[in-house]
Backbone as JSON, one array per atom type, in Angstrom:
{
  "sequence": "MEIRHYKFNRITLDPAKCFGKPCIRGLRMPVASLLSYLSSGMSVEDILREWPEIEYEDILQALGYAAWAMEERIVPMSETLAV",
  "N": [[54.24, 86.31, 89.38], [57.28, 85.12, 88.53], [58.79, 81.96, 88.38], [61.65, 79.84, 88.34], [62.2, 76.61, 87.04], [63.16, 73.99, 89.2], [64.94, 72.1, 88.26], [65.49, 72.61, 85.62], [66.93, 75.28, 84.45], [66.27, 77.08, 82.42], [63.61, 76.95, 82.05], [60.65, 78.47, 82.84], [57.91, 79.42, 84.97], [54.98, 81.26, 85.13], [52.11, 82.62, 86.33], [51.03, 84.85, 85.12], [51.78, 84.8, 82.51], [51.15, 83.19, 79.49], [49.14, 81.61, 80.63], [50.3, 80.35, 82.8], [51.69, 78.19, 81.84], [54.61, 76.11, 81.32], [57.38, 77.92, 80.19], [59.94, 79.25, 77.99], [62.65, 80.74, 79.42], [61.17, 82.95, 80.56], [60.09, 84.13, 78.37], [57.37, 84.56, 76.08], [57.02, 81.98, 75.02], [55.86, 78.98, 75.02], [56.95, 75.8, 76.27], [55.6, 73.63, 75.17], [54.9, 74.62, 72.64], [57.37, 74.82, 71.32], [58.04, 72.09, 71.25], [55.96, 71.18, 69.68], [56.49, 72.44, 67.24], [58.89, 71.15, 66.56], [57.97, 68.51, 66.35], [56.33, 68.75, 64.18], [58.01, 68.82, 62.1], [59.72, 70.94, 61.74], [63.06, 72.04, 61.68], [65.74, 72.36, 64.08], [67.36, 74.46, 63.31], [65.56, 75.9, 61.69], [63.73, 76.8, 63.62], [65.38, 78.39, 65.25], [66.04, 80.37, 63.43], [63.55, 81.47, 62.82], [62.63, 82.42, 65.31], [64.56, 84.48, 66.74], [65.12, 85.11, 69.4], [65.14, 82.76, 70.77], [67.36, 80.29, 71.96], [69.78, 77.73, 71.19], [70.3, 76.1, 73.43], [67.94, 76.45, 74.82], [66.12, 74.92, 73.38], [67.17, 72.36, 73.77], [66.77, 72.16, 76.54], [63.99, 72.27, 76.62], [63.33, 69.84, 75.42], [64.51, 68.11, 77.28], [63.0, 68.76, 79.56], [60.47, 67.88, 78.73], [60.94, 65.11, 78.53], [61.54, 64.56, 81.21], [59.09, 65.28, 82.4], [57.39, 63.35, 81.34], [58.39, 61.05, 82.49], [57.51, 61.32, 85.08], [54.81, 60.94, 84.98], [51.98, 59.01, 85.75], [50.06, 56.54, 84.43], [46.98, 55.3, 84.88], [45.82, 51.96, 84.57], [42.94, 50.53, 83.23], [40.71, 47.98, 84.42], [39.59, 46.44, 82.44], [40.38, 46.22, 79.08], [39.62, 47.9, 76.1], [39.14, 46.36, 73.01]],
  "CA": [[55.54, 86.02, 89.92], [57.97, 84.12, 87.71], [59.71, 81.06, 89.07], [62.42, 78.94, 87.48], [62.08, 75.2, 87.41], [64.3, 73.62, 90.05], [65.87, 71.21, 87.57], [65.76, 73.16, 84.28], [67.03, 76.71, 84.73], [65.74, 77.88, 81.33], [62.17, 76.77, 82.04], [60.02, 79.32, 83.85], [56.47, 79.36, 85.12], [54.45, 82.52, 85.61], [50.67, 82.63, 86.09], [50.66, 86.01, 84.32], [52.22, 84.59, 81.12], [50.76, 81.92, 78.84], [48.28, 80.86, 81.55], [51.12, 79.59, 83.73], [52.36, 77.05, 81.2], [56.07, 76.21, 81.3], [57.88, 78.71, 79.06], [61.39, 79.39, 77.85], [63.3, 81.94, 79.98], [60.27, 84.07, 80.79], [59.53, 84.6, 77.11], [56.04, 84.01, 75.81], [57.22, 80.81, 74.16], [55.66, 77.77, 75.83], [57.71, 74.59, 75.94], [54.74, 72.83, 74.29], [54.98, 75.16, 71.28], [58.65, 74.37, 70.74], [57.92, 70.66, 70.97], [55.03, 71.04, 68.57], [57.22, 72.82, 66.02], [59.82, 70.07, 66.25], [57.23, 67.31, 65.92], [55.71, 68.99, 62.87], [59.04, 68.7, 61.08], [60.66, 72.07, 61.72], [64.38, 71.71, 62.21], [66.24, 73.28, 65.11], [67.83, 75.65, 62.59], [64.37, 76.66, 61.29], [63.19, 77.46, 64.81], [66.3, 79.46, 65.66], [65.95, 81.43, 62.42], [62.22, 82.08, 62.92], [62.53, 83.1, 66.6], [65.95, 84.76, 67.13], [65.28, 85.19, 70.86], [65.32, 81.39, 71.26], [68.73, 79.8, 71.83], [69.91, 76.29, 71.03], [70.19, 75.48, 74.75], [66.51, 76.47, 75.18], [65.49, 73.76, 72.73], [67.63, 71.17, 74.49], [66.1, 72.08, 77.83], [62.58, 71.95, 76.37], [63.29, 68.39, 75.21], [64.81, 67.49, 78.57], [61.84, 68.97, 80.41], [59.41, 66.98, 78.25], [61.31, 63.76, 78.93], [61.38, 64.5, 82.65], [57.66, 65.32, 82.72], [56.78, 62.07, 80.98], [58.82, 60.06, 83.48], [56.76, 61.53, 86.31], [53.4, 60.67, 84.76], [51.49, 57.67, 86.01], [48.85, 56.33, 83.67], [46.29, 54.14, 85.45], [45.28, 50.99, 83.62], [41.61, 50.05, 83.63], [40.68, 46.53, 84.59], [39.28, 45.84, 81.15], [40.88, 47.01, 77.96], [38.81, 47.82, 74.89], [39.9, 45.77, 71.92]],
  "C": [[56.16, 84.86, 89.13], [58.87, 83.27, 88.59], [60.43, 80.2, 88.03], [62.24, 77.52, 87.97], [63.33, 74.8, 88.18], [65.34, 72.78, 89.33], [66.31, 71.76, 86.21], [65.75, 74.68, 84.38], [66.53, 77.61, 83.6], [64.23, 77.76, 81.21], [61.57, 77.59, 83.18], [58.51, 79.11, 83.84], [56.0, 80.67, 85.73], [52.96, 82.56, 85.3], [50.22, 83.8, 85.2], [51.07, 85.87, 82.84], [51.78, 83.22, 80.64], [49.99, 81.01, 79.79], [49.07, 79.97, 82.51], [51.8, 78.37, 83.15], [53.87, 77.22, 81.27], [56.54, 76.9, 80.02], [59.39, 78.73, 79.07], [61.82, 80.76, 78.39], [62.4, 83.15, 80.16], [59.7, 84.67, 79.52], [58.13, 84.02, 76.96], [56.14, 82.92, 74.76], [57.06, 79.57, 75.03], [56.52, 76.61, 75.34], [56.9, 73.74, 74.95], [54.79, 73.32, 72.85], [56.26, 74.72, 70.6], [58.59, 72.89, 70.36], [57.01, 70.4, 69.78], [55.71, 71.39, 67.24], [58.17, 71.71, 65.6], [59.08, 68.84, 65.72], [56.55, 67.49, 64.57], [56.73, 68.94, 61.73], [59.97, 69.88, 60.96], [61.99, 71.61, 62.29], [64.75, 72.72, 63.31], [66.69, 74.58, 64.45], [66.65, 76.52, 62.15], [63.81, 77.45, 62.48], [64.07, 78.62, 65.24], [66.27, 80.64, 64.69], [64.63, 82.2, 62.58], [62.04, 82.9, 64.2], [63.94, 83.36, 67.13], [66.17, 84.88, 68.64], [65.46, 83.81, 71.5], [66.76, 80.95, 70.98], [68.73, 78.27, 71.76], [69.71, 75.56, 72.37], [68.74, 75.46, 75.24], [65.8, 75.25, 74.62], [65.9, 72.47, 73.43], [66.93, 71.04, 75.84], [64.61, 71.78, 77.67], [62.43, 70.44, 76.17], [63.54, 67.64, 76.52], [63.64, 67.6, 79.53], [60.7, 68.03, 80.02], [59.71, 65.54, 78.67], [61.12, 63.58, 80.43], [59.9, 64.45, 83.04], [56.98, 64.0, 82.41], [57.2, 60.97, 81.94], [57.98, 60.14, 84.74], [55.29, 61.17, 86.17], [53.08, 59.21, 85.06], [50.16, 57.53, 85.28], [48.15, 55.1, 84.25], [45.73, 53.24, 84.35], [43.9, 50.57, 84.12], [41.65, 48.53, 83.72], [40.38, 45.82, 83.29], [39.76, 46.77, 80.06], [39.97, 46.83, 76.76], [39.67, 47.28, 73.76], [39.41, 46.28, 70.6]]
}
């Protein structure tokens, strides 16, 4: 059963696709893959050329989703830090 993220309408989650990872519009393109391509140096234009089913707005929402997800993360600090 596919559900759309309540805040990002182009981000979907479906346990039957990509192990339930957040994907773009029900496609088998995980958000993490798009972010990985961008971080490896691929340009937005390269991604859009390589995967014609991906739209510019999908990339923007993937970035927005990543920023939102990082805001929600709490990283506990240990009492002693390794130096």
